[in-house]
C-alpha positions as CSV (number, residue, x, y, z in Angstrom):
1,M,-31.1,-18.5,9.9
2,L,-29.1,-18.3,6.7
3,A,-25.8,-17.5,8.4
4,D,-23.6,-20.4,9.6
5,D,-24.8,-21.5,13.0
6,C,-21.3,-22.7,13.6
7,A,-19.7,-19.2,13.3
8,P,-19.2,-18.8,17.0
9,S,-17.5,-22.2,17.1
10,H,-15.3,-21.2,14.2
11,A,-14.4,-17.9,16.0
12,D,-13.5,-19.9,19.2
13,S,-11.4,-22.3,17.2
14,L,-9.6,-19.4,15.5
15,A,-8.8,-17.8,18.8
16,Q,-7.6,-21.1,20.3
17,S,-5.4,-21.8,17.3
18,L,-3.8,-18.3,17.5
19,R,-3.3,-18.8,21.3
20,Y,-1.5,-22.1,20.7
21,A,0.6,-20.5,17.9
22,H,1.5,-17.6,20.4
23,D,2.4,-20.1,23.1
24,Y,4.6,-22.1,20.7
25,A,6.3,-18.9,19.5
26,S,7.0,-17.9,23.1
27,E,8.5,-21.3,23.9
28,L,10.5,-21.1,20.7
29,S,11.9,-17.7,21.7
30,A,12.9,-19.2,25.0
31,V,14.5,-22.2,23.3
32,L,16.5,-20.0,20.9
33,A,17.6,-17.7,23.7
34,D,19.3,-20.7,25.4
35,A,23.0,-21.0,24.5
36,S,22.6,-24.8,24.1
37,A,19.3,-24.7,22.1
38,D,17.9,-28.1,21.0
39,P,17.5,-27.8,17.2
40,D,15.0,-30.7,17.2
41,K,12.8,-29.0,19.8
42,A,13.0,-25.7,17.9
43,A,12.0,-27.5,14.6
44,R,9.0,-29.2,16.4
45,L,7.9,-25.8,17.7
46,V,8.2,-24.2,14.3
47,Q,6.1,-27.0,12.8
48,G,3.6,-26.6,15.6
49,I,3.3,-22.8,14.8
50,R,2.9,-23.6,11.2
51,N,0.1,-26.2,12.0
52,M,-1.7,-23.7,14.2
53,L,-1.6,-21.0,11.6
54,C,-2.9,-23.4,9.0
55,A,-5.8,-24.3,11.4
56,A,-6.4,-20.6,11.9
57,E,-6.6,-20.0,8.2
58,D,-9.2,-22.8,7.8
59,E,-11.3,-21.1,10.5
60,L,-10.9,-17.8,8.8
61,D,-12.1,-19.3,5.5
62,A,-15.3,-20.7,7.2
63,L,-15.9,-17.3,8.8
64,D,-15.4,-15.5,5.4
65,D,-18.0,-17.8,3.9
66,T,-20.4,-16.9,6.6
67,Q,-19.7,-13.2,6.1
68,Q,-20.5,-13.6,2.3
69,V,-23.9,-15.1,3.2
70,I,-24.6,-12.3,5.6
71,D,-23.6,-9.7,3.0
72,A,-25.8,-11.4,0.3
73,V,-28.8,-11.4,2.6
74,A,-28.3,-7.8,3.5
75,A,-28.1,-6.9,-0.3
76,I,-31.4,-8.8,-0.9
77,Q,-33.1,-7.1,2.0
78,E,-32.1,-3.7,0.5
79,L,-33.9,-4.5,-2.8
80,S,-37.2,-2.8,-3.6
81,D,-40.2,-5.1,-4.1
82,A,-40.0,-4.5,-7.8
83,D,-36.3,-5.3,-8.0
84,L,-36.7,-8.4,-5.9
85,F,-39.6,-9.6,-8.2
86,R,-37.4,-9.0,-11.3
87,A,-34.5,-10.8,-9.7
88,I,-36.7,-13.8,-9.1
89,T,-38.6,-13.9,-12.4
90,D,-36.3,-12.6,-15.0
91,T,-34.4,-15.2,-17.1
92,P,-30.7,-14.8,-16.7
93,T,-29.0,-13.9,-20.0
94,S,-25.4,-14.9,-19.1
95,G,-24.2,-11.6,-20.5
96,N,-26.2,-12.0,-23.8
97,P,-28.8,-9.4,-24.7
């Protein structure tokens, strides 16, 4: 299989990172609603949210790479036999005639 076999794992990790970010945001909301909010705890929660969003972005990048492979395979599968043969045997010209 050409697609990333780890794609389900990346999707699970993405969902988990977003759940953690949501949980931290909920806790931050509660901390900030308190009249005597602890600024250090709020700062730690903000950093936790930032970390989880960065982790989610990493997982999205991996899933995007997988999607690009899937799209490329689909494009190859749509080629006629003649076009596929030409794609394999023609010498690339790098834009030169």
